[in-house]
C-alpha positions as protocol buffer text, in pm:
chain_id: "A"
residue {
  index: 1
  type: MET
  ca { x: 369 y: 395 z: 4358 }
}
residue {
  index: 2
  type: PRO
  ca { x: 431 y: 43 z: 4202 }
}
residue {
  index: 3
  type: LYS
  ca { x: 74 y: 90 z: 4079 }
}
residue {
  index: 4
  type: LEU
  ca { x: 196 y: 361 z: 3890 }
}
residue {
  index: 5
  type: THR
  ca { x: 493 y: 227 z: 3740 }
}
residue {
  index: 6
  type: PRO
  ca { x: 343 y: 100 z: 3397 }
}
residue {
  index: 7
  type: TYR
  ca { x: 189 y: 427 z: 3342 }
}
residue {
  index: 8
  type: LEU
  ca { x: 506 y: 613 z: 3402 }
}
residue {
  index: 9
  type: LEU
  ca { x: 679 y: 382 z: 3185 }
}
residue {
  index: 10
  type: ALA
  ca { x: 437 y: 407 z: 2881 }
}
residue {
  index: 11
  type: ALA
  ca { x: 414 y: 775 z: 2934 }
}
residue {
  index: 12
  type: PRO
  ca { x: 708 y: 884 z: 2724 }
}
residue {
  index: 13
  type: LEU
  ca { x: 537 y: 673 z: 2437 }
}
residue {
  index: 14
  type: ILE
  ca { x: 180 y: 810 z: 2454 }
}
residue {
  index: 15
  type: ALA
  ca { x: 313 y: 1163 z: 2469 }
}
residue {
  index: 16
  type: PHE
  ca { x: 478 y: 1087 z: 2160 }
}
residue {
  index: 17
  type: ILE
  ca { x: 186 y: 932 z: 1996 }
}
residue {
  index: 18
  type: ALA
  ca { x: -13 y: 1244 z: 2129 }
}
residue {
  index: 19
  type: VAL
  ca { x: 207 y: 1508 z: 2010 }
}
residue {
  index: 20
  type: PHE
  ca { x: 298 y: 1371 z: 1638 }
}
residue {
  index: 21
  type: THR
  ca { x: -10 y: 1174 z: 1538 }
}
residue {
  index: 22
  type: TYR
  ca { x: -341 y: 1280 z: 1721 }
}
residue {
  index: 23
  type: LEU
  ca { x: -260 y: 1649 z: 1734 }
}
residue {
  index: 24
  type: PRO
  ca { x: -186 y: 1636 z: 1346 }
}
residue {
  index: 25
  type: ILE
  ca { x: -520 y: 1441 z: 1324 }
}
residue {
  index: 26
  type: ILE
  ca { x: -697 y: 1693 z: 1527 }
}
residue {
  index: 27
  type: SER
  ca { x: -531 y: 1995 z: 1329 }
}
residue {
  index: 28
  type: SER
  ca { x: -611 y: 1862 z: 989 }
}
residue {
  index: 29
  type: VAL
  ca { x: -965 y: 1819 z: 1061 }
}
residue {
  index: 30
  type: ASP
  ca { x: -1000 y: 2181 z: 1208 }
}
residue {
  index: 31
  type: LEU
  ca { x: -794 y: 2305 z: 910 }
}
residue {
  index: 32
  type: SER
  ca { x: -1057 y: 2113 z: 665 }
}
residue {
  index: 33
  type: PHE
  ca { x: -1314 y: 2344 z: 772 }
}
residue {
  index: 34
  type: ARG
  ca { x: -1129 y: 2657 z: 704 }
}
residue {
  index: 35
  type: SER
  ca { x: -948 y: 2864 z: 408 }
}
residue {
  index: 36
  type: TRP
  ca { x: -581 y: 2913 z: 452 }
}
residue {
  index: 37
  type: ASN
  ca { x: -273 y: 2938 z: 239 }
}
residue {
  index: 38
  type: PHE
  ca { x: 25 y: 2890 z: 460 }
}
residue {
  index: 39
  type: MET
  ca { x: 105 y: 3255 z: 444 }
}
residue {
  index: 40
  type: SER
  ca { x: -196 y: 3442 z: 599 }
}
residue {
  index: 41
  type: PRO
  ca { x: -248 y: 3457 z: 967 }
}
residue {
  index: 42
  type: GLU
  ca { x: -607 y: 3444 z: 910 }
}
residue {
  index: 43
  type: LYS
  ca { x: -794 y: 3115 z: 893 }
}
residue {
  index: 44
  type: PRO
  ca { x: -1144 y: 3207 z: 849 }
}
residue {
  index: 45
  type: PHE
  ca { x: -1408 y: 2945 z: 879 }
}
residue {
  index: 46
  type: VAL
  ca { x: -1572 y: 2819 z: 578 }
}
residue {
  index: 47
  type: GLY
  ca { x: -1790 y: 2520 z: 664 }
}
residue {
  index: 48
  type: PHE
  ca { x: -1810 y: 2229 z: 439 }
}
residue {
  index: 49
  type: ASP
  ca { x: -1689 y: 2472 z: 131 }
}
residue {
  index: 50
  type: ASN
  ca { x: -1388 y: 2276 z: 75 }
}
residue {
  index: 51
  type: TYR
  ca { x: -1551 y: 1915 z: 96 }
}
residue {
  index: 52
  type: ALA
  ca { x: -1846 y: 2077 z: -149 }
}
residue {
  index: 53
  type: ARG
  ca { x: -1532 y: 2209 z: -354 }
}
residue {
  index: 54
  type: LEU
  ca { x: -1360 y: 1859 z: -380 }
}
residue {
  index: 55
  type: PHE
  ca { x: -1673 y: 1653 z: -454 }
}
residue {
  index: 56
  type: ALA
  ca { x: -1778 y: 1900 z: -724 }
}
residue {
  index: 57
  type: SER
  ca { x: -1384 y: 1859 z: -907 }
}
residue {
  index: 58
  type: ASP
  ca { x: -1318 y: 1632 z: -1184 }
}
residue {
  index: 59
  type: ASP
  ca { x: -977 y: 1610 z: -1072 }
}
residue {
  index: 60
  type: PHE
  ca { x: -1076 y: 1426 z: -726 }
}
residue {
  index: 61
  type: TRP
  ca { x: -1314 y: 1157 z: -890 }
}
residue {
  index: 62
  type: HIS
  ca { x: -1026 y: 1121 z: -1176 }
}
residue {
  index: 63
  type: SER
  ca { x: -765 y: 1031 z: -853 }
}
residue {
  index: 64
  type: LEU
  ca { x: -1013 y: 842 z: -675 }
}
residue {
  index: 65
  type: SER
  ca { x: -1084 y: 616 z: -1012 }
}
residue {
  index: 66
  type: VAL
  ca { x: -690 y: 594 z: -1067 }
}
residue {
  index: 67
  type: THR
  ca { x: -641 y: 493 z: -671 }
}
residue {
  index: 68
  type: ALA
  ca { x: -918 y: 257 z: -712 }
}
residue {
  index: 69
  type: VAL
  ca { x: -751 y: 67 z: -1005 }
}
residue {
  index: 70
  type: PHE
  ca { x: -447 y: 83 z: -863 }
}
residue {
  index: 71
  type: ALA
  ca { x: -549 y: -89 z: -539 }
}
residue {
  index: 72
  type: ALA
  ca { x: -793 y: -340 z: -733 }
}
residue {
  index: 73
  type: ILE
  ca { x: -478 y: -483 z: -945 }
}
residue {
  index: 74
  type: SER
  ca { x: -147 y: -418 z: -721 }
}
residue {
  index: 75
  type: VAL
  ca { x: -349 y: -614 z: -371 }
}
residue {
  index: 76
  type: PRO
  ca { x: -431 y: -930 z: -531 }
}
residue {
  index: 77
  type: LEU
  ca { x: -140 y: -935 z: -746 }
}
residue {
  index: 78
  type: ARG
  ca { x: 106 y: -878 z: -388 }
}
residue {
  index: 79
  type: LEU
  ca { x: -102 y: -1123 z: -193 }
}
residue {
  index: 80
  type: ALA
  ca { x: -124 y: -1413 z: -471 }
}
residue {
  index: 81
  type: LEU
  ca { x: 256 y: -1377 z: -587 }
}
residue {
  index: 82
  type: ALA
  ca { x: 363 y: -1352 z: -192 }
}
residue {
  index: 83
  type: LEU
  ca { x: 153 y: -1662 z: -99 }
}
residue {
  index: 84
  type: ALA
  ca { x: 292 y: -1857 z: -405 }
}
residue {
  index: 85
  type: ILE
  ca { x: 651 y: -1770 z: -311 }
}
residue {
  index: 86
  type: ALA
  ca { x: 610 y: -1822 z: 66 }
}
residue {
  index: 87
  type: SER
  ca { x: 471 y: -2149 z: 13 }
}
residue {
  index: 88
  type: TYR
  ca { x: 833 y: -2250 z: -162 }
}
residue {
  index: 89
  type: LEU
  ca { x: 1061 y: -2080 z: 76 }
}
residue {
  index: 90
  type: LYS
  ca { x: 890 y: -2168 z: 406 }
}
residue {
  index: 91
  type: ARG
  ca { x: 1101 y: -2487 z: 414 }
}
residue {
  index: 92
  type: GLU
  ca { x: 1417 y: -2408 z: 671 }
}
residue {
  index: 93
  type: ILE
  ca { x: 1719 y: -2449 z: 445 }
}
residue {
  index: 94
  type: PHE
  ca { x: 1998 y: -2244 z: 357 }
}
residue {
  index: 95
  type: SER
  ca { x: 1891 y: -2149 z: 13 }
}
residue {
  index: 96
  type: SER
  ca { x: 1534 y: -2053 z: 136 }
}
residue {
  index: 97
  type: ARG
  ca { x: 1699 y: -1800 z: 386 }
}
residue {
  index: 98
  type: ILE
  ca { x: 1926 y: -1665 z: 130 }
}
residue {
  index: 99
  type: LEU
  ca { x: 1611 y: -1605 z: -109 }
}
residue {
  index: 100
  type: ARG
  ca { x: 1421 y: -1463 z: 202 }
}
residue {
  index: 101
  type: GLY
  ca { x: 1699 y: -1213 z: 217 }
}
residue {
  index: 102
  type: ALA
  ca { x: 1697 y: -1123 z: -132 }
}
residue {
  index: 103
  type: LEU
  ca { x: 1336 y: -1073 z: -162 }
}
residue {
  index: 104
  type: PHE
  ca { x: 1299 y: -863 z: 158 }
}
residue {
  index: 105
  type: LEU
  ca { x: 1589 y: -620 z: 61 }
}
residue {
  index: 106
  type: PRO
  ca { x: 1368 y: -379 z: -161 }
}
residue {
  index: 107
  type: THR
  ca { x: 1111 y: -350 z: 122 }
}
residue {
  index: 108
  type: ILE
  ca { x: 1376 y: -166 z: 339 }
}
residue {
  index: 109
  type: THR
  ca { x: 1544 y: 0 z: 62 }
}
residue {
  index: 110
  type: SER
  ca { x: 1494 y: 370 z: 19 }
}
residue {
  index: 111
  type: THR
  ca { x: 1150 y: 415 z: -205 }
}
residue {
  index: 112
  type: VAL
  ca { x: 1334 y: 748 z: -385 }
}
residue {
  index: 113
  type: SER
  ca { x: 1659 y: 533 z: -476 }
}
residue {
  index: 114
  type: ILE
  ca { x: 1408 y: 236 z: -616 }
}
residue {
  index: 115
  type: ALA
  ca { x: 1223 y: 515 z: -819 }
}
residue {
  index: 116
  type: VAL
  ca { x: 1528 y: 694 z: -957 }
}
residue {
  index: 117
  type: VAL
  ca { x: 1692 y: 370 z: -1069 }
}
residue {
  index: 118
  type: PHE
  ca { x: 1340 y: 255 z: -1232 }
}
residue {
  index: 119
  type: SER
  ca { x: 1313 y: 613 z: -1368 }
}
residue {
  index: 120
  type: TRP
  ca { x: 1616 y: 517 z: -1572 }
}
residue {
  index: 121
  type: VAL
  ca { x: 1535 y: 116 z: -1668 }
}
residue {
  index: 122
  type: PHE
  ca { x: 1222 y: 238 z: -1794 }
}
residue {
  index: 123
  type: SER
  ca { x: 1312 y: 543 z: -1995 }
}
residue {
  index: 124
  type: THR
  ca { x: 1215 y: 549 z: -2349 }
}
residue {
  index: 125
  type: ASP
  ca { x: 1533 y: 614 z: -2480 }
}
residue {
  index: 126
  type: TYR
  ca { x: 1809 y: 489 z: -2335 }
}
residue {
  index: 127
  type: GLY
  ca { x: 1652 y: 258 z: -2043 }
}
residue {
  index: 128
  type: LEU
  ca { x: 1736 y: -86 z: -1992 }
}
residue {
  index: 129
  type: ALA
  ca { x: 1398 y: -223 z: -2094 }
}
residue {
  index: 130
  type: ASN
  ca { x: 1402 y: -73 z: -2419 }
}
residue {
  index: 131
  type: ALA
  ca { x: 1746 y: -183 z: -2509 }
}
residue {
  index: 132
  type: ALA
  ca { x: 1650 y: -566 z: -2450 }
}
residue {
  index: 133
  type: LEU
  ca { x: 1358 y: -519 z: -2639 }
}
residue {
  index: 134
  type: THR
  ca { x: 1576 y: -361 z: -2914 }
}
residue {
  index: 135
  type: GLY
  ca { x: 1815 y: -639 z: -2862 }
}
residue {
  index: 136
  type: LEU
  ca { x: 1517 y: -857 z: -2942 }
}
residue {
  index: 137
  type: GLY
  ca { x: 1431 y: -678 z: -3253 }
}
residue {
  index: 138
  type: LEU
  ca { x: 1130 y: -542 z: -3124 }
}
residue {
  index: 139
  type: GLY
  ca { x: 1043 y: -154 z: -3105 }
}
residue {
  index: 140
  type: LYS
  ca { x: 1057 y: 58 z: -2803 }
}
residue {
  index: 141
  type: VAL
  ca { x: 787 y: 99 z: -2594 }
}
residue {
  index: 142
  type: PRO
  ca { x: 703 y: 445 z: -2415 }
}
residue {
  index: 143
  type: TRP
  ca { x: 669 y: 309 z: -2037 }
}
residue {
  index: 144
  type: LEU
  ca { x: 600 y: 624 z: -1818 }
}
residue {
  index: 145
  type: GLN
  ca { x: 476 y: 827 z: -2142 }
}
residue {
  index: 146
  type: ASP
  ca { x: 208 y: 619 z: -2234 }
}
residue {
  index: 147
  type: PRO
  ca { x: -114 y: 668 z: -2046 }
}
residue {
  index: 148
  type: GLN
  ca { x: -209 y: 282 z: -2099 }
}
residue {
  index: 149
  type: ILE
  ca { x: 113 y: 174 z: -1987 }
}
residue {
  index: 150
  type: ALA
  ca { x: 242 y: 395 z: -1726 }
}
residue {
  index: 151
  type: LEU
  ca { x: 7 y: 286 z: -1416 }
}
residue {
  index: 152
  type: LEU
  ca { x: 61 y: -68 z: -1441 }
}
residue {
  index: 153
  type: VAL
  ca { x: 458 y: -27 z: -1475 }
}
residue {
  index: 154
  type: LEU
  ca { x: 413 y: 184 z: -1117 }
}
residue {
  index: 155
  type: ILE
  ca { x: 184 y: -113 z: -994 }
}
residue {
  index: 156
  type: LEU
  ca { x: 472 y: -366 z: -1082 }
}
residue {
  index: 157
  type: ILE
  ca { x: 752 y: -127 z: -933 }
}
residue {
  index: 158
  type: ASN
  ca { x: 555 y: -118 z: -634 }
}
residue {
  index: 159
  type: THR
  ca { x: 427 y: -478 z: -625 }
}
residue {
  index: 160
  type: TRP
  ca { x: 815 y: -560 z: -625 }
}
residue {
  index: 161
  type: LYS
  ca { x: 897 y: -352 z: -346 }
}
residue {
  index: 162
  type: GLN
  ca { x: 659 y: -455 z: -117 }
}
residue {
  index: 163
  type: LEU
  ca { x: 652 y: -794 z: -208 }
}
residue {
  index: 164
  type: GLY
  ca { x: 929 y: -911 z: 44 }
}
residue {
  index: 165
  type: TYR
  ca { x: 736 y: -811 z: 338 }
}
residue {
  index: 166
  type: ASP
  ca { x: 429 y: -1012 z: 232 }
}
residue {
  index: 167
  type: VAL
  ca { x: 629 y: -1313 z: 155 }
}
residue {
  index: 168
  type: ILE
  ca { x: 772 y: -1330 z: 554 }
}
residue {
  index: 169
  type: ILE
  ca { x: 469 y: -1276 z: 691 }
}
residue {
  index: 170
  type: TYR
  ca { x: 299 y: -1525 z: 496 }
}
residue {
  index: 171
  type: ILE
  ca { x: 606 y: -1782 z: 575 }
}
residue {
  index: 172
  type: ALA
  ca { x: 511 y: -1706 z: 979 }
}
residue {
  index: 173
  type: GLY
  ca { x: 179 y: -1801 z: 905 }
}
residue {
  index: 174
  type: LEU
  ca { x: 227 y: -2121 z: 682 }
}
residue {
  index: 175
  type: GLN
  ca { x: 501 y: -2245 z: 924 }
}
residue {
  index: 176
  type: ALA
  ca { x: 241 y: -2207 z: 1210 }
}
residue {
  index: 177
  type: VAL
  ca { x: 25 y: -2455 z: 1035 }
}
residue {
  index: 178
  type: PRO
  ca { x: 45 y: -2794 z: 1210 }
}
residue {
  index: 179
  type: GLN
  ca { x: 211 y: -3070 z: 1029 }
}
residue {
  index: 180
  type: GLU
  ca { x: -33 y: -3341 z: 1173 }
}
residue {
  index: 181
  type: LEU
  ca { x: -281 y: -3163 z: 955 }
}
residue {
  index: 182
  type: TYR
  ca { x: -98 y: -3218 z: 637 }
}
residue {
  index: 183
  type: ASP
  ca { x: -39 y: -3583 z: 739 }
}
residue {
  index: 184
  type: ALA
  ca { x: -406 y: -3650 z: 811 }
}
residue {
  index: 185
  type: ALA
  ca { x: -528 y: -3478 z: 473 }
}
residue {
  index: 186
  type: SER
  ca { x: -245 y: -3715 z: 310 }
}
residue {
  index: 187
  type: MET
  ca { x: -393 y: -4026 z: 460 }
}
residue {
  index: 188
  type: ASP
  ca { x: -705 y: -3917 z: 343 }
}
residue {
  index: 189
  type: GLY
  ca { x: -651 y: -3939 z: -8 }
}
residue {
  index: 190
  type: GLY
  ca { x: -601 y: -3548 z: -50 }
}
residue {
  index: 191
  type: ARG
  ca { x: -424 y: -3411 z: -335 }
}
residue {
  index: 192
  type: ARG
  ca { x: -215 y: -3130 z: -328 }
}
residue {
  index: 193
  type: TRP
  ca { x: -444 y: -2831 z: -462 }
}
residue {
  index: 194
  type: GLN
  ca { x: -737 y: -2998 z: -217 }
}
residue {
  index: 195
  type: VAL
  ca { x: -535 y: -2985 z: 91 }
}
residue {
  index: 196
  type: PHE
  ca { x: -388 y: -2628 z: 2 }
}
residue {
  index: 197
  type: ARG
  ca { x: -715 y: -2512 z: -58 }
}
residue {
  index: 198
  type: ARG
  ca { x: -923 y: -2697 z: 234 }
}
residue {
  index: 199
  type: VAL
  ca { x: -606 y: -2682 z: 477 }
}
residue {
  index: 200
  type: THR
  ca { x: -381 y: -2408 z: 429 }
}
residue {
  index: 201
  type: VAL
  ca { x: -587 y: -2123 z: 297 }
}
residue {
  index: 202
  type: PRO
  ca { x: -856 y: -2141 z: 589 }
}
residue {
  index: 203
  type: LEU
  ca { x: -572 y: -2174 z: 876 }
}
residue {
  index: 204
  type: ILE
  ca { x: -377 y: -1869 z: 718 }
}
residue {
  index: 205
  type: MET
  ca { x: -698 y: -1626 z: 664 }
}
residue {
  index: 206
  type: PRO
  ca { x: -593 y: -1454 z: 991 }
}
residue {
  index: 207
  type: THR
  ca { x: -236 y: -1376 z: 817 }
}
residue {
  index: 208
  type: THR
  ca { x: -428 y: -1296 z: 474 }
}
residue {
  index: 209
  type: TYR
  ca { x: -662 y: -1054 z: 622 }
}
residue {
  index: 210
  type: PHE
  ca { x: -382 y: -885 z: 826 }
}
residue {
  index: 211
  type: LEU
  ca { x: -185 y: -857 z: 468 }
}
residue {
  index: 212
  type: LEU
  ca { x: -519 y: -730 z: 300 }
}
residue {
  index: 213
  type: VAL
  ca { x: -579 y: -462 z: 534 }
}
residue {
  index: 214
  type: ILE
  ca { x: -186 y: -333 z: 508 }
}
residue {
  index: 215
  type: SER
  ca { x: -171 y: -383 z: 150 }
}
residue {
  index: 216
  type: VAL
  ca { x: -481 y: -191 z: 87 }
}
residue {
  index: 217
  type: ILE
  ca { x: -373 y: 103 z: 287 }
}
residue {
  index: 218
  type: GLU
  ca { x: -36 y: 116 z: 119 }
}
residue {
  index: 219
  type: ALA
  ca { x: -205 y: 91 z: -212 }
}
residue {
  index: 220
  type: PHE
  ca { x: -400 y: 425 z: -117 }
}
residue {
  index: 221
  type: GLN
  ca { x: -121 y: 625 z: 23 }
}
residue {
  index: 222
  type: VAL
  ca { x: 147 y: 572 z: -259 }
}
residue {
  index: 223
  type: PHE
  ca { x: 302 y: 903 z: -314 }
}
residue {
  index: 224
  type: THR
  ca { x: 698 y: 891 z: -362 }
}
residue {
  index: 225
  type: ILE
  ca { x: 716 y: 654 z: -681 }
}
residue {
  index: 226
  type: ILE
  ca { x: 446 y: 855 z: -818 }
}
residue {
  index: 227
  type: ASN
  ca { x: 612 y: 1220 z: -750 }
}
residue {
  index: 228
  type: VAL
  ca { x: 974 y: 1063 z: -846 }
}
residue {
  index: 229
  type: MET
  ca { x: 900 y: 889 z: -1149 }
}
residue {
  index: 230
  type: THR
  ca { x: 558 y: 1048 z: -1326 }
}
residue {
  index: 231
  type: ARG
  ca { x: 435 y: 1352 z: -1129 }
}
residue {
  index: 232
  type: GLY
  ca { x: 87 y: 1207 z: -1186 }
}
residue {
  index: 233
  type: GLY
  ca { x: 121 y: 1179 z: -1539 }
}
residue {
  index: 234
  type: PRO
  ca { x: 125 y: 1133 z: -1863 }
}
residue {
  index: 235
  type: ALA
  ca { x: -223 y: 1321 z: -1869 }
}
residue {
  index: 236
  type: GLY
  ca { x: -328 y: 1242 z: -1518 }
}
residue {
  index: 237
  type: ALA
  ca { x: -268 y: 879 z: -1570 }
}
residue {
  index: 238
  type: THR
  ca { x: -107 y: 820 z: -1252 }
}
residue {
  index: 239
  type: ASP
  ca { x: -267 y: 1120 z: -1034 }
}
residue {
  index: 240
  type: MET
  ca { x: -353 y: 924 z: -719 }
}
residue {
  index: 241
  type: LEU
  ca { x: -517 y: 1070 z: -418 }
}
residue {
  index: 242
  type: VAL
  ca { x: -191 y: 1107 z: -242 }
}
residue {
  index: 243
  type: HIS
  ca { x: -12 y: 1303 z: -501 }
}
residue {
  index: 244
  type: LEU
  ca { x: -352 y: 1521 z: -558 }
}
residue {
  index: 245
  type: LEU
  ca { x: -340 y: 1628 z: -188 }
}
residue {
  index: 246
  type: TYR
  ca { x: 26 y: 1725 z: -234 }
}
residue {
  index: 247
  type: ARG
  ca { x: -24 y: 1922 z: -522 }
}
residue {
  index: 248
  type: THR
  ca { x: -338 y: 2106 z: -392 }
}
residue {
  index: 249
  type: GLY
  ca { x: -167 y: 2169 z: -34 }
}
residue {
  index: 250
  type: PHE
  ca { x: 206 y: 2204 z: -133 }
}
residue {
  index: 251
  type: VAL
  ca { x: 196 y: 2333 z: -483 }
}
residue {
  index: 252
  type: LEU
  ca { x: -114 y: 2548 z: -455 }
}
residue {
  index: 253
  type: PHE
  ca { x: -117 y: 2614 z: -132 }
}
residue {
  index: 254
  type: ASP
  ca { x: -475 y: 2545 z: -76 }
}
residue {
  index: 255
  type: ILE
  ca { x: -428 y: 2386 z: 291 }
}
residue {
  index: 256
  type: GLY
  ca { x: -799 y: 2387 z: 357 }
}
residue {
  index: 257
  type: THR
  ca { x: -865 y: 2175 z: 78 }
}
residue {
  index: 258
  type: GLY
  ca { x: -582 y: 1940 z: 112 }
}
residue {
  index: 259
  type: SER
  ca { x: -705 y: 1880 z: 453 }
}
residue {
  index: 260
  type: ALA
  ca { x: -1039 y: 1824 z: 351 }
}
residue {
  index: 261
  type: LEU
  ca { x: -875 y: 1543 z: 116 }
}
residue {
  index: 262
  type: ALA
  ca { x: -689 y: 1388 z: 389 }
}
residue {
  index: 263
  type: VAL
  ca { x: -1008 y: 1348 z: 577 }
}
residue {
  index: 264
  type: ILE
  ca { x: -1177 y: 1212 z: 322 }
}
residue {
  index: 265
  type: LEU
  ca { x: -858 y: 953 z: 247 }
}
residue {
  index: 266
  type: PHE
  ca { x: -882 y: 869 z: 616 }
}
residue {
  index: 267
  type: VAL
  ca { x: -1267 y: 800 z: 629 }
}
residue {
  index: 268
  type: LEU
  ca { x: -1256 y: 604 z: 293 }
}
residue {
  index: 269
  type: LEU
  ca { x: -966 y: 375 z: 449 }
}
residue {
  index: 270
  type: ILE
  ca { x: -1184 y: 314 z: 766 }
}
residue {
  index: 271
  type: GLY
  ca { x: -1474 y: 265 z: 574 }
}
residue {
  index: 272
  type: LEU
  ca { x: -1286 y: -3 z: 364 }
}
residue {
  index: 273
  type: ALA
  ca { x: -1147 y: -151 z: 684 }
}
residue {
  index: 274
  type: LEU
  ca { x: -1508 y: -187 z: 819 }
}
residue {
  index: 275
  type: VAL
  ca { x: -1606 y: -388 z: 490 }
}
residue {
  index: 276
  type: LYS
  ca { x: -1335 y: -595 z: 481 }
}
residue {
  index: 277
  type: SER
  ca { x: -1425 y: -672 z: 867 }
}
residue {
  index: 278
  type: ARG
  ca { x: -1785 y: -731 z: 769 }
}
residue {
  index: 279
  type: VAL
  ca { x: -1693 y: -951 z: 487 }
}
residue {
  index: 280
  type: LEU
  ca { x: -1392 y: -1160 z: 581 }
}
residue {
  index: 281
  type: GLY
  ca { x: -1456 y: -1153 z: 939 }
}
residue {
  index: 282
  type: ALA
  ca { x: -1659 y: -1475 z: 971 }
}
residue {
  index: 283
  type: LYS
  ca { x: -1379 y: -1672 z: 768 }
}
residue {
  index: 284
  type: VAL
  ca { x: -1092 y: -1537 z: 1001 }
}
residue {
  index: 285
  type: HIS
  ca { x: -1048 y: -1806 z: 1302 }
}
residue {
  index: 286
  type: TYR
  ca { x: -763 y: -1736 z: 1550 }
}
residue {
  index: 287
  type: GLU
  ca { x: -620 y: -2005 z: 1749 }
}
residue {
  index: 288
  type: ALA
  ca { x: -693 y: -2003 z: 2131 }
}
């Protein structure tokens, strides 16, 4: 019996993960090869027709490009800002702790609430952003109506929301760097930038790698901010993959094609993780 105790203790969690994670994944893969509209009891097998329809769709390729641009801008921006702020807030003083808490608050705040508030802030007619511009004698900007600006606004909002998490993780990584290495570098005449580039950056590479993986996955799964603030507009400028999946499956009720898109997104994220592992894996060293 003692040998079975660890398995019995883990059984509820394993069952929960199996029911709410693995079974839905298997069901989505199965549905991606079928045609179903939520209403019909029949789910005829259509093979790879759903995938072929997606790859022939301009909407799919447009959403993929929008998602790639979103990730390419937001991920480096998040990590760069987080590292810079964490480098300043890593000191264990009262003001740093207060600022850490303030930065982390948006991370645990409801995304819907944040999206609603920023919809008001960036409203063309009565928003706070345009009120500030008007007060400075400048013209109003159609923040969420201009296809050239709307995606950038969403990137800034998403970066602001997720930044606190990245900062806290980076602070933990920076505090784990032995002070002796900084002292040795200082004695050798290393300048601040040289110490940062040759001591800090290599030693926090595991932290950077972790945050890179997490932030890319999050960037490819952004949905709530888009659905509340722009609904994929204007002119499809913010219609990212998960929003297209939502429209396909839950607005058009094309569950087969929506499931195929979910499988493609899953495979795409796995592929990106493998590429990052191959490119950055040799640069990541963990302390024994």
